[in-house]
C-alpha positions as CSV (number, residue, x, y, z in Angstrom):
1,M,46.6,141.0,-84.9
2,H,43.5,143.2,-85.6
3,F,45.8,146.2,-86.0
4,L,48.0,144.4,-88.5
5,N,45.0,143.3,-90.6
6,R,43.8,146.9,-90.8
7,L,47.3,148.1,-91.7
8,L,47.5,145.4,-94.4
9,M,44.1,146.3,-95.9
10,I,45.1,150.0,-96.0
11,L,48.4,149.1,-97.7
12,I,46.6,146.9,-100.2
13,A,44.1,149.8,-100.9
14,L,47.0,152.2,-101.3
15,V,48.8,149.9,-103.8
16,V,45.5,149.5,-105.8
17,V,45.1,153.3,-105.9
18,V,48.7,153.8,-107.0
19,F,48.3,151.1,-109.6
20,L,45.1,152.6,-111.0
21,L,46.7,156.1,-111.1
22,G,49.7,154.6,-113.0
23,L,47.2,153.2,-115.5
24,F,45.2,156.4,-116.0
25,M,48.0,159.1,-115.8
26,P,49.3,158.5,-119.4
27,K,45.8,158.7,-120.8
28,L,45.1,161.9,-118.8
29,R,48.3,163.5,-120.1
30,Q,47.4,162.4,-123.6
31,Q,44.0,163.9,-123.3
32,Q,45.4,167.2,-121.9
33,G,47.8,167.3,-124.9
34,M,45.0,166.7,-127.3
35,T,42.9,169.4,-125.7
36,Q,45.8,171.8,-126.0
37,R,46.3,170.9,-129.7
38,E,42.5,171.3,-130.3
39,D,42.7,174.8,-128.8
40,D,45.7,175.7,-130.9
41,L,43.9,174.5,-134.1
42,K,40.8,176.5,-133.2
43,K,43.0,179.6,-132.9
44,Q,44.5,178.9,-136.3
45,I,41.0,178.4,-137.8
46,D,39.9,181.7,-136.3
47,A,43.0,183.5,-137.7
48,Q,42.4,181.9,-141.2
49,K,38.7,183.0,-141.1
50,A,39.7,186.5,-140.3
51,L,42.3,186.5,-143.2
52,L,39.6,185.1,-145.5
53,A,37.2,187.8,-144.6
54,Q,39.9,190.4,-145.2
55,R,40.8,189.0,-148.5
56,T,37.1,188.6,-149.5
57,R,36.6,192.3,-148.7
58,E,39.6,193.2,-150.7
59,V,38.5,191.2,-153.7
60,D,35.0,192.8,-153.5
61,L,36.6,196.2,-153.4
62,L,38.8,195.4,-156.4
63,K,35.8,194.2,-158.4
64,N,33.3,196.9,-157.4
65,D,35.1,200.1,-156.1
66,R,36.9,202.0,-158.9
67,G,38.2,204.6,-156.4
68,Y,39.9,201.8,-154.4
69,V,41.5,200.4,-157.5
70,E,42.7,203.9,-158.4
71,T,44.1,204.6,-154.9
72,L,45.8,201.2,-154.8
73,A,47.4,201.7,-158.2
74,R,48.6,205.2,-157.4
75,D,50.0,203.9,-154.1
76,R,51.9,201.1,-155.8
77,L,53.2,203.4,-158.5
78,D,54.1,206.0,-155.9
79,M,52.1,208.7,-157.5
80,M,49.8,211.3,-156.1
81,K,47.2,213.8,-157.4
82,E,47.8,217.6,-157.4
83,G,47.4,218.9,-153.8
84,E,47.0,215.4,-152.3
85,T,48.7,214.5,-149.1
86,I,49.5,210.8,-148.7
87,I,49.5,209.2,-145.3
88,R,50.8,205.7,-145.1
89,I,50.9,203.4,-142.1
90,E,53.5,200.6,-142.5
91,S,52.8,197.3,-140.9
92,Q,55.2,196.0,-138.2
93,Q,56.4,193.3,-140.6
94,A,57.5,195.6,-143.3
95,T,60.5,197.8,-142.9
96,P,59.9,201.4,-144.2
97,T,62.3,202.5,-146.9
98,P,62.6,206.2,-147.1
99,T,62.3,207.8,-150.5
100,P,64.9,210.6,-150.9
101,G,63.7,213.8,-152.5
102,R,59.9,213.2,-151.9
103,T,57.7,215.6,-149.9
104,R,55.1,213.0,-148.8
105,T,53.8,212.2,-145.4
106,H,53.9,208.4,-144.8
107,A,50.9,206.7,-143.3
108,A,47.7,205.0,-144.8
109,T,46.2,205.5,-148.2
110,Q,42.5,205.1,-147.5
């Protein structure tokens, strides 16, 4: 009889533990999902901050650096100075379009 009482107490404790786990598991999963979402949002914020810093620098250069504006205009108009070699680095997103009949070296203009 003593053995059965202990076995019954262990089974009751096991049922209580399983019940409590059943109550808390959805909340734990929800918390993990929210933590993952928070991390993703922080990465997006960091990317946006980097983009903002880049754009702010570009605006500052456009307002204050005449040489930058000249270089940018010549690049967009596909013009170059006498004796100048243009080196242009295309981003991975853009597909380079070859210009037939030109003697330019493509890479970056800065």
